[in-house]
N, C-alpha and C positions, 0 to 999 in steps of 0.2 A: 804264144804264151798269154794266158788269160790273167787279167788283174783280179785280185781277191776283192770280193765285195766289202764295202765299208760296214762298220757297225750300225750306222744310221740307216743303211739300206734295209734292215729288218731281216737279214738272212744269217742270223747267228746260229752256230752249231752248238752242240752240247758242251764241247770243250771250252768254247769262248764264254758261254753262259756260266760254267763252273768257275773258271778263272776270274771272271768279272764279279761273280757273287762273293768269292773269297776276298777279292780286293775291296768290294763294297762293304763287306762285313768289317774288315780292318779299318777302313776309313770311318765308318759309322761308329765303331768302338772308340776310336781316337776322338772324334767329335763329341760323343756322349760323355766320355771321361773328362775331357778338358773343359767342356761347358758346365760340368757339375761344379767345378771350382769357381768359375765366373758367376754361376747362379748363387753360390754361397757368399761371394765377396760383394757383388753388386746386386743387391737383392731385387729391386723391381726390374732393372734393365738386363741383368744377367739371364733371367729366366726368359725374357722376350727374345733376346739375341740368340740364346741357345736353342729355343724352339724354332726360330727362323733358320738357323744353320742346319739343324736336324731335318727340317722339312725340305730345305733346298737340296740337301744331299740325297735324301730318299727320292724326291721327285725328279731330280736331275738324272740319277741312275735309271730311273723308270722311263724317262723320256728318251734318253740317249739310246738305251739298248732295247726299248720296247718289250721288256720282260718283267713280269711281276716278281719273278724270283730274285732278280738283282735289286730292284727297289726294296723288296721286303728284307733282303739281306742287309742293306744299309740301315733300315729302321731297326732290325734285330740287333745289329752291332751297336747302335746308339743306346738301345735298351740295356744291353750287356755292359756297355761303358758306364752308364749311370748306375747300374747295379754294382759294378766293381768299386765305385766311389762310396758305396754304403758300408764297405768293410772297414773295420777299425784299424787304423795305421798308427804310426809313431805320434802323429799330431792329433789323433782323434778321428772322428768321422766327418766327412765332408757333407754327406747327405744322411739324414736320419729319418726315422719314421714318427717322430714326435710332433713335428711342425706341419701344419696343413699345406704350407707352400712346398715343403719337401715331397709330400704325397702327390701334389699336382705335378711337380717336376718328374717324379717317377712315372706318372701316367702319360706325359707328353709323348715320349718315344713309342709307347704302345699305341696311342691314337694315330700318330703319324704312320706307323707301320700298317695298321689296319686300313687307313685311308689310301695309302700308296698301293696296297695289294688289291683292294676292292674296286676303287674307282677306275673306269675305263679311260684310256688315252686314245684320242683320235687325232692324228696329225694328217691333214689332207695333203694332196700333192703339191699345192702352191706353198703351203707352210713348210713342207719338207724341202722344197727348192730354196726357200729363204734360209733354212737351217744348214743345209748341206752345200748349197751352191749349185749353179747350173751344171758344172762339169761333173760333180759327184752324182747328181740325179740322173744325168744322161748315162753315166757309166753303170749306175745301179739298174736303170731300165734295160740296158743292153744285156746285163747279166741275167735278168729274169726272163728274157725272151728265148 
């Protein structure tokens, strides 16, 4: 019986990429939507923390799965979450198009998505061993032979 290769081994099939992209899209949407409220309430620090969270989510999915699709899905989800906060609700809008800070906040997920998809990721063998561990790397090497 063969062990299935891990996601960090870089041998993701189309089904794994599709499921992970849907998951990344949902996580990105939640992060974008929730950080829109913190951006509105804690003006200078809310936007900084939100940008860090969105960047960490998109880059994390990109690094773990080594797929531009999944990292881009996380960034797209964040953009859609911020966009959902622009609709008028019972208490008014959280993000509007009148304040320059709001326009910057709307542009952050776009910039993060573009950078996540465009920039290459190069994880060497030593770095992968640190991330996955000796046992995971040895198993992944056996699978590729």
